[in-house]
C-alpha positions as CSV (number, residue, x, y, z in Angstrom):
1,X,0.0,0.0,0.0
2,X,1.5,3.4,-1.0
3,X,1.8,5.9,1.9
4,X,-0.4,8.4,0.2
5,X,-3.3,6.0,0.2
6,X,-3.4,5.6,4.0
7,X,-6.7,6.6,5.6
8,X,-7.7,7.5,9.2
9,X,-9.7,4.2,9.3
10,X,-6.5,2.2,8.3
11,X,-4.5,3.9,11.1
12,X,-7.1,3.3,13.8
13,X,-6.0,0.5,16.1
14,X,-2.7,0.0,14.4
15,X,0.5,-0.5,16.4
16,X,2.7,2.7,16.5
17,X,6.2,3.2,17.7
18,X,9.5,5.1,17.3
19,X,8.2,8.7,18.0
20,X,10.2,11.9,17.5
21,X,8.7,14.9,19.3
22,X,9.0,18.2,17.3
23,X,11.2,20.8,19.1
24,X,8.3,23.0,20.0
25,X,6.3,20.1,21.4
26,X,3.4,20.8,19.0
27,X,3.8,17.8,16.7
28,X,5.4,14.4,16.5
29,X,6.4,11.8,13.9
30,X,6.3,8.1,14.4
31,X,6.0,4.7,12.6
32,X,2.7,2.9,12.1
33,X,2.2,-0.7,11.2
34,X,-0.1,-1.1,8.2
35,X,-0.9,-4.2,6.1
36,X,2.1,-3.5,4.0
37,X,5.4,-2.2,5.4
38,X,5.5,0.0,8.4
39,X,5.2,3.7,7.4
40,X,6.1,7.1,8.9
41,X,3.4,9.6,9.7
42,X,3.4,13.1,11.2
43,X,0.9,14.0,13.8
44,X,-0.1,17.3,15.4
45,X,-0.9,18.0,19.0
46,X,-3.9,20.1,19.8
47,X,-3.8,21.1,23.5
48,X,-4.2,17.9,25.5
49,X,-5.1,15.8,22.5
50,X,-3.3,14.3,19.5
51,X,-5.1,15.5,16.4
52,X,-4.7,15.5,12.6
53,X,-2.0,13.6,10.8
54,X,-0.3,13.3,7.4
55,X,1.7,10.5,5.8
56,X,5.4,10.9,5.2
57,X,5.8,10.1,1.5
58,X,9.0,8.4,0.4
59,X,9.8,7.3,-3.2
60,X,11.0,3.9,-2.0
61,X,9.1,0.8,-0.9
62,X,10.1,-0.7,2.4
63,X,9.7,-0.4,6.2
64,X,10.5,2.9,7.9
65,X,12.6,2.0,10.9
66,X,13.5,5.4,12.3
67,X,12.3,9.0,12.0
68,X,13.9,12.2,13.6
69,X,13.0,15.9,13.7
70,X,15.7,18.5,13.1
71,X,16.3,20.8,16.0
72,X,14.8,23.7,14.1
73,X,11.7,21.7,13.3
74,X,11.9,22.2,9.6
75,X,13.0,18.7,8.5
76,X,12.3,15.0,9.1
77,X,15.0,12.4,8.5
78,X,13.8,8.9,7.9
79,X,15.6,5.6,7.8
80,X,14.0,3.0,5.5
81,X,15.0,-0.5,4.4
82,X,14.1,-1.0,0.7
83,X,12.0,-4.1,0.1
84,X,12.3,-5.3,3.6
85,X,16.0,-6.0,3.4
86,X,18.7,-5.3,6.0
87,X,20.4,-2.4,4.0
88,X,19.0,0.9,5.0
89,X,18.8,4.3,3.3
90,X,18.4,7.8,4.8
91,X,15.8,10.2,3.3
92,X,14.8,13.7,4.3
93,X,11.5,15.6,3.8
94,X,10.3,18.9,5.1
95,X,7.7,19.2,7.9
96,X,5.5,21.3,5.6
97,X,2.4,19.1,4.9
98,X,2.1,20.7,1.5
99,X,5.6,19.9,0.3
100,X,5.8,16.4,-1.4
101,X,9.5,16.5,-2.1
102,X,12.0,13.9,-0.6
103,X,15.8,13.7,-1.0
104,X,18.1,10.8,-0.3
105,X,20.8,11.8,2.2
106,X,23.2,8.8,1.9
107,X,25.2,7.6,-1.0
108,X,23.7,4.9,-3.2
109,X,27.1,3.2,-3.2
110,X,27.0,2.6,0.5
111,X,26.3,-0.9,1.8
112,X,23.9,0.5,4.4
113,X,23.2,3.8,6.2
114,X,22.1,4.4,9.7
115,X,20.2,7.5,10.8
116,X,21.8,8.7,14.1
117,X,20.3,12.2,14.6
118,X,21.0,15.8,13.9
119,X,23.9,18.2,14.6
120,X,22.1,21.5,14.3
121,X,21.0,21.7,10.7
122,X,22.9,18.6,9.5
123,X,22.0,15.0,9.6
124,X,24.2,12.5,11.5
125,X,24.7,9.3,9.4
126,X,26.8,6.2,9.8
127,X,27.5,4.6,6.4
128,X,28.5,0.9,6.4
129,X,31.1,0.6,3.7
130,X,31.9,-2.5,1.7
131,X,35.3,-3.0,3.4
132,X,33.5,-3.4,6.8
133,X,34.4,0.1,8.1
134,X,31.9,2.7,9.4
135,X,32.0,6.2,8.1
136,X,30.5,9.0,10.3
137,X,29.1,11.8,8.2
138,X,27.3,15.1,8.6
139,X,25.0,15.8,5.7
140,X,23.4,19.1,4.7
141,X,19.7,18.3,3.8
142,X,19.5,21.2,1.4
143,X,22.7,20.9,-0.6
144,X,23.5,17.2,0.3
145,X,27.0,18.4,1.1
146,X,28.9,15.8,3.2
147,X,31.5,16.3,5.9
148,X,33.3,13.0,6.8
149,X,33.8,13.2,10.6
150,X,35.5,9.8,11.0
151,X,36.2,6.5,9.3
152,X,37.4,3.3,11.0
153,X,36.7,-0.4,11.5
154,X,33.7,-0.8,13.8
155,X,33.2,3.0,13.9
156,X,29.6,4.2,14.6
157,X,28.5,7.9,14.9
158,X,27.0,8.6,18.3
159,X,26.7,12.4,18.6
160,X,28.3,15.7,17.6
161,X,27.9,19.3,18.5
162,X,29.9,22.5,18.0
163,X,32.9,20.7,16.4
164,X,33.1,17.9,18.9
165,X,32.1,14.4,18.0
166,X,31.6,11.0,19.7
167,X,32.3,7.8,17.8
168,X,31.6,4.3,19.2
169,X,34.3,1.6,18.6
170,X,34.6,-2.1,19.5
171,X,32.6,-5.2,19.0
172,X,29.5,-6.6,20.8
173,X,30.0,-6.7,24.6
174,X,33.2,-4.6,24.4
175,X,32.4,-1.0,23.3
176,X,33.8,2.4,24.1
177,X,33.6,6.0,22.9
178,X,36.2,8.1,21.2
179,X,36.1,11.9,21.5
180,X,37.1,13.8,18.4
181,X,37.8,17.4,19.5
182,X,40.3,20.0,18.6
183,X,42.1,17.8,16.1
184,X,42.7,15.1,18.7
185,X,41.2,11.6,19.0
186,X,41.0,10.4,22.6
187,X,39.2,7.8,24.7
188,X,36.3,9.4,26.6
189,X,36.8,7.0,29.5
190,X,39.6,4.8,30.8
191,X,40.1,1.4,29.2
192,X,38.0,-1.4,30.7
193,X,37.9,-4.5,28.6
194,X,34.4,-6.1,28.5
195,X,32.6,-2.9,29.4
196,X,30.0,-1.2,27.2
197,X,29.8,2.5,26.7
198,X,27.6,3.1,23.7
199,X,25.1,5.9,24.3
200,X,25.9,9.6,24.9
201,X,24.7,13.1,24.2
202,X,26.8,16.3,24.0
203,X,25.1,19.1,25.8
204,X,24.6,22.5,24.2
205,X,26.1,24.8,26.9
206,X,26.1,28.6,26.6
207,X,27.5,30.0,29.8
208,X,31.0,29.8,31.3
209,X,31.5,27.5,34.3
210,X,33.9,27.4,37.2
211,X,35.0,23.7,37.4
212,X,36.4,21.8,40.4
213,X,40.0,20.7,40.4
214,X,42.3,19.0,42.9
215,X,43.5,22.3,44.1
216,X,40.1,23.9,44.5
217,X,38.1,25.6,41.8
218,X,39.4,26.4,38.3
219,X,39.1,29.7,36.5
220,X,35.8,30.3,34.7
221,X,36.0,28.2,31.4
222,X,33.8,29.0,28.4
223,X,31.8,26.3,26.6
224,X,33.7,24.7,23.8
225,X,31.3,26.1,21.2
226,X,32.6,29.6,21.9
227,X,36.3,28.6,21.4
228,X,38.2,28.0,18.1
229,X,37.2,24.7,16.6
230,X,40.7,23.5,16.1
231,X,41.5,23.9,19.8
232,X,40.7,22.0,23.0
233,X,39.9,25.2,24.9
234,X,36.9,25.6,27.1
235,X,34.8,22.7,28.4
236,X,32.1,20.4,27.0
237,X,29.7,18.2,28.9
238,X,28.4,14.7,27.9
239,X,25.6,12.7,29.3
240,X,26.6,9.0,29.0
241,X,25.4,5.5,29.8
242,X,28.3,3.2,30.8
243,X,29.3,0.3,33.0
244,X,33.0,1.1,33.1
245,X,34.3,0.0,36.5
246,X,31.0,-1.7,37.5
247,X,28.5,-4.4,36.7
248,X,25.5,-2.3,35.9
249,X,24.8,0.5,33.4
250,X,24.6,3.9,35.1
251,X,23.9,7.4,33.8
252,X,26.7,9.9,34.3
253,X,27.5,13.5,33.4
254,X,31.1,14.0,32.2
255,X,32.8,17.3,32.0
256,X,35.7,17.3,29.6
257,X,38.5,20.0,29.3
258,X,41.9,20.0,27.8
259,X,43.2,18.7,31.2
260,X,41.0,15.6,31.5
261,X,37.6,14.2,32.3
262,X,35.6,14.3,35.5
263,X,32.5,12.1,36.1
264,X,29.4,12.8,38.1
265,X,27.1,9.9,38.6
266,X,23.5,11.0,38.0
267,X,21.7,7.7,38.4
268,X,22.9,4.2,39.4
269,X,21.3,1.1,40.9
270,X,22.9,-2.2,42.1
271,X,19.9,-4.1,40.8
272,X,19.0,-2.5,37.5
273,X,20.4,-1.1,34.3
274,X,19.8,2.2,32.6
275,X,18.3,0.8,29.4
276,X,17.7,4.0,27.4
277,X,17.7,7.8,27.9
278,X,17.2,11.0,25.9
279,X,18.2,14.6,26.6
280,X,16.2,17.7,25.8
281,X,17.8,20.0,23.2
282,X,18.2,22.8,25.8
283,X,20.3,20.4,28.0
284,X,18.2,20.9,31.1
285,X,16.5,17.5,31.5
286,X,17.0,13.8,30.7
287,X,14.3,11.1,30.6
288,X,15.6,7.7,31.7
289,X,14.2,4.2,31.3
290,X,15.4,1.7,33.8
291,X,15.4,-2.1,33.1
292,X,14.2,-3.6,36.4
293,X,12.6,-6.8,37.8
294,X,13.5,-9.2,34.9
295,X,12.7,-6.7,32.1
296,X,10.0,-4.3,33.2
297,X,10.5,-0.6,32.7
298,X,10.6,2.3,35.1
299,X,10.5,6.0,34.0
300,X,12.7,8.5,35.8
301,X,13.5,12.2,35.1
302,X,16.7,13.9,36.1
303,X,17.4,17.7,36.0
304,X,20.8,18.2,34.5
305,X,21.2,21.7,36.0
306,X,21.4,20.4,39.6
307,X,21.1,16.6,39.4
308,X,17.6,16.5,40.9
309,X,15.9,13.1,40.4
310,X,12.1,13.3,40.3
311,X,9.7,10.7,41.7
312,X,9.1,7.9,39.2
313,X,6.1,8.3,36.9
314,X,3.9,5.2,36.5
315,X,3.8,3.9,32.9
316,X,0.7,2.7,31.1
317,X,2.4,-0.5,30.2
318,X,5.1,-3.0,31.4
319,X,7.8,-2.1,28.9
320,X,8.7,1.3,27.5
321,X,11.3,2.2,24.9
322,X,12.4,4.9,22.4
323,X,12.0,8.0,24.5
324,X,11.9,11.4,22.8
325,X,11.7,14.9,24.5
326,X,10.7,18.2,23.1
327,X,13.4,20.9,23.1
328,X,12.4,22.4,26.5
329,X,11.8,19.0,28.1
330,X,8.1,19.5,28.6
331,X,6.7,16.8,26.3
332,X,7.9,13.2,26.3
333,X,6.9,10.5,23.9
334,X,7.5,6.8,24.5
335,X,6.7,3.5,22.9
336,X,4.8,1.4,25.5
337,X,3.7,-2.2,25.3
338,X,2.6,-5.1,27.5
339,X,2.0,-8.8,27.1
340,X,-1.7,-7.9,26.4
341,X,-1.1,-4.8,24.3
342,X,0.9,-4.2,21.2
343,X,3.3,-1.3,20.8
344,X,1.7,2.2,21.0
345,X,3.2,5.7,21.2
346,X,2.2,7.4,24.4
347,X,2.6,11.1,25.1
348,X,3.4,12.5,28.5
349,X,2.9,16.2,29.4
350,X,5.7,16.6,32.0
351,X,4.3,20.0,33.2
352,X,1.2,18.2,34.6
353,X,2.6,14.7,34.7
354,X,-0.5,13.5,32.7
355,X,-0.8,11.3,29.6
356,X,-2.1,13.1,26.5
357,X,-5.4,11.8,25.1
358,X,-5.0,10.1,21.8
359,X,-8.4,9.9,20.2
360,X,-6.9,9.0,16.9
361,X,-5.8,5.5,18.1
362,X,-8.2,2.8,19.1
363,X,-6.0,1.6,21.9
364,X,-8.7,-0.8,23.2
365,X,-9.2,-2.3,19.7
366,X,-6.8,-4.1,17.5
367,X,-3.8,-3.3,19.7
368,X,-5.0,-5.1,22.8
369,X,-5.7,-8.8,23.6
370,X,-8.4,-8.8,26.3
371,X,-8.1,-12.5,26.7
372,X,-4.4,-12.5,27.5
373,X,-3.2,-14.1,30.8
374,X,-0.4,-11.9,32.1
375,X,2.9,-13.8,32.6
376,X,4.7,-14.7,35.8
377,X,8.5,-14.4,36.4
378,X,9.9,-17.8,37.2
379,X,13.4,-18.4,38.6
380,X,15.4,-21.6,38.0
381,X,18.6,-22.7,39.8
382,X,20.7,-24.4,37.2
383,X,23.1,-27.3,37.7
384,X,26.0,-25.0,38.7
385,X,23.9,-22.8,41.0
386,X,23.3,-19.9,38.6
387,X,19.9,-18.4,38.7
388,X,18.1,-18.1,35.3
389,X,14.8,-16.2,35.1
390,X,12.0,-16.9,32.7
391,X,8.7,-15.3,31.7
392,X,6.0,-17.9,32.0
393,X,2.9,-17.4,29.8
394,X,0.3,-20.0,30.7
395,X,-2.1,-21.1,28.0
396,X,-5.7,-20.1,28.5
397,X,-7.0,-23.7,28.7
398,X,-4.0,-25.6,30.1
399,X,-4.6,-28.6,32.3
400,X,-5.3,-27.7,35.9
401,X,-3.9,-31.0,37.4
402,X,-0.8,-31.5,35.3
403,X,1.7,-30.3,32.8
404,X,0.5,-29.4,29.3
405,X,2.3,-28.6,26.0
406,X,4.9,-25.9,26.2
407,X,7.1,-23.9,23.8
408,X,10.5,-22.7,25.0
409,X,11.1,-19.4,23.2
410,X,14.7,-18.1,22.9
411,X,15.4,-14.4,22.2
412,X,18.0,-13.1,19.8
413,X,21.4,-11.6,20.7
414,X,22.8,-13.4,22.6
415,X,22.9,-10.2,24.5
416,X,19.2,-9.5,23.8
417,X,16.6,-9.9,26.6
418,X,13.2,-11.5,26.9
419,X,11.0,-8.7,28.4
420,X,7.3,-8.7,29.2
421,X,6.2,-6.8,26.1
422,X,4.0,-7.7,23.2
423,X,4.7,-10.8,21.1
424,X,3.3,-11.6,17.7
425,X,3.8,-15.3,18.3
426,X,2.7,-15.9,21.9
427,X,-1.0,-15.1,21.5
428,X,-1.2,-17.5,18.6
429,X,0.4,-20.3,20.6
430,X,-1.6,-19.5,23.8
431,X,-4.9,-19.6,22.0
432,X,-4.0,-23.1,20.7
433,X,-3.5,-24.3,24.3
434,X,0.3,-24.1,24.2
435,X,2.0,-22.4,27.1
436,X,5.2,-20.4,26.5
437,X,8.3,-20.2,28.7
438,X,10.8,-17.5,27.6
439,X,14.1,-17.8,29.6
440,X,16.9,-15.3,29.8
441,X,19.8,-17.8,29.7
442,X,23.4,-16.8,30.4
443,X,24.6,-14.2,27.9
444,X,21.3,-12.2,28.1
445,X,21.3,-8.5,28.7
446,X,19.5,-6.7,31.5
447,X,21.1,-8.7,34.4
448,X,24.5,-7.1,34.6
449,X,27.8,-7.1,32.8
450,X,29.1,-10.4,34.3
451,X,25.9,-12.3,33.2
452,X,26.1,-11.0,29.7
453,X,29.6,-12.3,29.3
454,X,28.9,-15.7,30.9
455,X,28.5,-17.5,27.5
456,X,31.3,-15.8,25.5
457,X,33.3,-17.8,23.0
458,X,34.3,-21.1,24.7
459,X,31.4,-20.9,27.2
460,X,28.8,-21.1,24.4
461,X,27.4,-24.5,25.6
462,X,26.2,-22.9,28.9
463,X,23.2,-21.6,27.1
464,X,22.2,-25.2,26.1
465,X,22.7,-26.4,29.7
466,X,20.5,-23.5,30.9
467,X,17.7,-24.4,28.4
468,X,17.8,-28.0,29.5
469,X,17.6,-27.0,33.2
470,X,14.7,-24.7,32.6
471,X,12.8,-27.6,30.9
472,X,13.6,-29.9,33.8
473,X,12.3,-27.2,36.2
474,X,9.0,-26.8,34.3
475,X,8.5,-30.6,34.4
476,X,9.3,-30.8,38.1
477,X,6.8,-27.9,38.8
478,X,4.1,-29.8,36.9
479,X,3.9,-27.1,34.3
480,X,5.1,-29.0,31.3
481,X,4.4,-32.4,29.8
482,X,7.9,-33.8,29.0
483,X,6.7,-35.4,25.8
484,X,5.2,-32.1,24.5
485,X,7.9,-29.5,24.8
486,X,9.2,-27.7,21.7
487,X,11.9,-25.1,21.2
488,X,11.6,-22.0,19.1
489,X,13.9,-19.0,18.6
490,X,14.7,-16.0,16.4
491,X,18.2,-15.0,15.2
492,X,20.7,-16.1,17.9
493,X,17.7,-17.8,19.5
494,X,17.3,-19.8,16.3
495,X,20.9,-20.9,16.5
496,X,20.5,-21.8,20.2
497,X,17.3,-23.8,19.3
498,X,19.2,-25.8,16.7
499,X,22.1,-26.3,19.2
500,X,19.7,-27.7,21.8
501,X,18.1,-30.0,19.2
502,X,21.5,-31.3,18.2
503,X,23.2,-31.4,21.6
504,X,20.2,-32.8,23.5
505,X,18.4,-35.3,21.3
506,X,15.2,-36.6,22.9
507,X,14.6,-33.5,24.9
508,X,12.2,-31.7,22.5
509,X,9.3,-32.9,20.4
510,X,9.9,-30.2,17.8
511,X,11.9,-27.1,17.0
512,X,11.6,-24.0,14.9
513,X,14.4,-21.6,14.0
514,X,13.6,-18.2,12.5
515,X,16.5,-16.4,10.8
516,X,19.0,-18.5,12.9
517,X,22.6,-19.5,12.2
518,X,23.4,-23.1,11.6
519,X,27.2,-23.0,11.1
520,X,29.2,-20.2,12.6
521,X,32.0,-20.7,10.1
522,X,29.7,-20.2,7.1
523,X,27.9,-17.4,9.0
524,X,31.2,-15.5,9.2
525,X,31.9,-16.1,5.5
526,X,28.5,-14.9,4.3
527,X,27.3,-12.2,6.7
528,X,28.0,-8.5,6.3
529,X,31.7,-7.6,7.0
530,X,30.8,-5.2,9.8
531,X,28.4,-7.8,11.4
532,X,31.2,-10.4,11.3
533,X,33.7,-8.0,12.9
534,X,31.4,-7.0,15.7
535,X,30.6,-10.7,16.5
536,X,34.2,-11.7,17.3
537,X,34.0,-11.0,21.1
538,X,30.9,-13.2,21.3
539,X,31.5,-16.2,19.1
540,X,35.3,-16.2,18.5
541,X,37.5,-15.7,15.5
542,X,36.7,-17.5,12.3
543,X,40.4,-18.5,11.8
544,X,42.0,-18.6,15.2
545,X,38.9,-20.3,16.8
546,X,37.9,-22.4,13.7
547,X,37.9,-25.7,15.6
548,X,35.8,-24.2,18.4
549,X,33.3,-22.8,15.9
550,X,33.0,-26.2,14.2
551,X,32.4,-27.8,17.6
552,X,29.5,-25.4,18.5
553,X,27.8,-25.4,15.1
554,X,24.6,-27.3,14.9
555,X,25.2,-28.1,11.2
556,X,28.0,-30.4,12.2
557,X,25.7,-32.3,14.5
558,X,22.7,-32.5,12.1
559,X,22.5,-36.3,12.3
560,X,21.7,-36.0,16.0
561,X,18.6,-34.0,15.5
562,X,15.7,-36.4,16.1
563,X,12.9,-33.9,16.3
564,X,11.1,-32.3,13.3
565,X,12.6,-28.9,12.7
566,X,11.0,-25.9,10.9
567,X,13.3,-23.2,9.5
568,X,11.9,-19.8,8.5
569,X,14.0,-17.2,6.8
570,X,13.6,-13.8,5.1
571,X,14.7,-13.9,1.5
572,X,16.6,-10.5,1.8
573,X,18.4,-11.4,5.1
574,X,22.0,-10.3,4.8
575,X,22.6,-10.4,8.6
576,X,22.1,-14.1,8.7
577,X,21.8,-15.2,5.1
578,X,19.0,-17.7,4.2
579,X,21.6,-20.3,3.2
580,X,22.1,-20.9,7.0
581,X,18.6,-22.4,7.2
582,X,18.7,-24.1,3.8
583,X,21.9,-26.0,4.5
584,X,20.6,-27.2,7.9
585,X,17.3,-28.4,6.3
586,X,19.3,-30.3,3.7
587,X,21.6,-31.9,6.2
588,X,18.8,-33.1,8.5
589,X,16.9,-34.5,5.5
590,X,20.1,-36.3,4.3
591,X,20.5,-37.9,7.7
592,X,16.9,-39.2,7.6
593,X,15.3,-36.5,9.8
594,X,12.3,-34.2,9.2
595,X,13.0,-30.6,8.2
596,X,11.1,-27.9,6.3
597,X,12.6,-24.6,5.1
598,X,10.3,-21.7,4.3
599,X,11.9,-18.6,2.6
600,X,9.7,-15.5,3.1
601,X,9.8,-13.0,0.2
602,X,10.4,-9.3,0.6
603,X,11.6,-9.6,4.2
604,X,15.0,-9.4,5.8
605,X,16.4,-10.5,9.2
606,X,13.1,-9.5,10.8
607,X,9.6,-10.2,9.4
608,X,8.0,-6.7,9.6
609,X,4.9,-7.0,7.4
610,X,2.0,-7.7,9.8
611,X,0.3,-10.2,7.4
612,X,3.5,-12.2,7.0
613,X,4.2,-12.1,10.7
614,X,0.8,-13.6,11.3
615,X,1.4,-16.3,8.7
616,X,4.8,-17.2,10.2
617,X,3.3,-17.4,13.7
618,X,0.5,-19.7,12.5
619,X,3.1,-21.9,10.6
620,X,5.1,-22.3,13.9
621,X,1.8,-23.1,15.7
622,X,0.7,-25.7,13.2
623,X,4.2,-27.3,13.0
624,X,4.3,-27.6,16.8
625,X,0.8,-29.0,17.2
626,X,1.5,-31.7,14.6
627,X,4.7,-32.7,16.4
628,X,2.9,-32.8,19.7
629,X,0.2,-35.0,18.3
630,X,2.7,-37.4,16.8
631,X,4.7,-37.5,20.1
632,X,1.9,-39.2,22.0
633,X,0.1,-42.4,20.9
634,X,-3.7,-42.7,20.8
635,X,-3.5,-44.6,24.1
636,X,-1.8,-41.6,25.7
637,X,1.6,-43.3,26.1
638,X,4.8,-41.6,24.8
639,X,5.7,-42.9,21.4
640,X,9.1,-41.3,21.4
641,X,11.8,-43.0,23.5
642,X,14.8,-41.7,25.2
643,X,13.5,-38.2,26.0
644,X,15.3,-36.9,29.1
645,X,14.6,-33.8,31.0
646,X,17.3,-33.7,33.7
647,X,20.9,-32.6,33.6
648,X,23.7,-34.9,32.7
649,X,23.1,-35.6,29.0
650,X,26.3,-36.3,27.1
651,X,27.8,-33.3,25.4
652,X,28.0,-33.4,21.6
653,X,31.2,-34.8,20.1
654,X,34.1,-32.3,19.9
């Protein structure tokens, strides 16, 4: 469906997400899921209500994945993935509803381009180049003139202002920021291998400050924007999220001068991570989302002028993401979701601490599942004493006096996290009488730095052990029928699903891998160069660790997979190419097993079109139900032998 054919009726009840609040707080832009690809729309606020809208028209077909207002409110930059693939482009339009023009802001020779934000009137873009390096650029939306700020392996633009720039470097689970200022390239914080510092915002300061030093107070220093750009005179302040020197992500305010960096911790908790934050353009306020209690969200506000932290504001859902503030910090937009409610943009007036009415969205309609049973957080003590938490979603008609059929669902990452938000798969399974258990095995995010590194490289099999122990715990609690347990996962979760099927034959009645890797060696050879480079700290090196990668690749153990396995993959996936699923299906079939591979057209690593998401969920449901039916004879006795649910299964051959 072309964006200019959208109607108010088609928007009603549709999931919305990824809002950007206009600087003056009188409008916002966001993404809306329609029957085709997700599109961007611009909406206008009328007092305490969200009113009229207009589509953002782009001359390219594909899902819009990000939209950002310019600080002057005159432009919208949009990130779009043509034809559902994993390569993105950046386009710019004006915010004038009567202006139909659109310009592409990245180079058509780039492998992919990521929209970062704005530096005044210029767009911040990271271009992924064919050699695997990242190029940080500032693009003028009117002339399309480009200033290359930085180019390096694993380089990603984070922010820039007044001649100072921040660039992220490092692979997954080991990231830091470099400060480019006054012709120098320096580390923003001290080295701390295995730490992650990946989000920051440079404040737009206007007045001189007297800064503390070891000998007392320094002379009054001007902000860096009033000093020569080629010098490191004056000071600049940076709000940053980091776990350097600790186990949890904290929010800190750094003050940088030519003599060094001082840190003031704004918010930190021993039991929670700062998940996301945003800063108002005037530099007075930050909105912070905490990741607490196994994945729920808490909203906090901190005044950057004096460090005051306000009382938490209750959220209208369990999980909130993608915060966006107006320039003066008075209007906040969030994406909010719950297990019974799909993603929806919510608007908070911080002057009154009240949520803005949105008559244009039928929140109680298509975006909510009134029959949903809210999940429970379960905790399993594994064989080595580690605690693994899982979100348990009971089926609506599960047996009262015994265990029923269960799907173990494994998230992507591995440093992703299962949070109690909306799932396109779970309601389909739950309505079919299949309960869902979604564990956060070792390596998951949201539980501290040490936990996220607990499955790195040679520790990869810990995830398999954790899954097996979770299954055993469900059976022991009487929640799962040991002969009707299936394993399903997306991306890395798909890889872990295949690993569990291969390493623990007899444990599962069925499996389904969506966009998962089957051989880490072929994955490294066929994925995008920048993705391969970033994965090294997690999986190992394709040359130096080749034997390890062979050992932990499910493809090498395909003859051990005794459960029917479904493989679903987007045709345009360049993150994990479809060949990963195709080769596993062929290997299982060659060994006499049951495998089916479905390639989804016009989709990439994620399936984003609602109709195709529904079809994929129904395919997983039908596959699982058929396997459960075959796993039990008409007399009710198990027809499969050798299924074991406790620890101690033999490890796969090395």
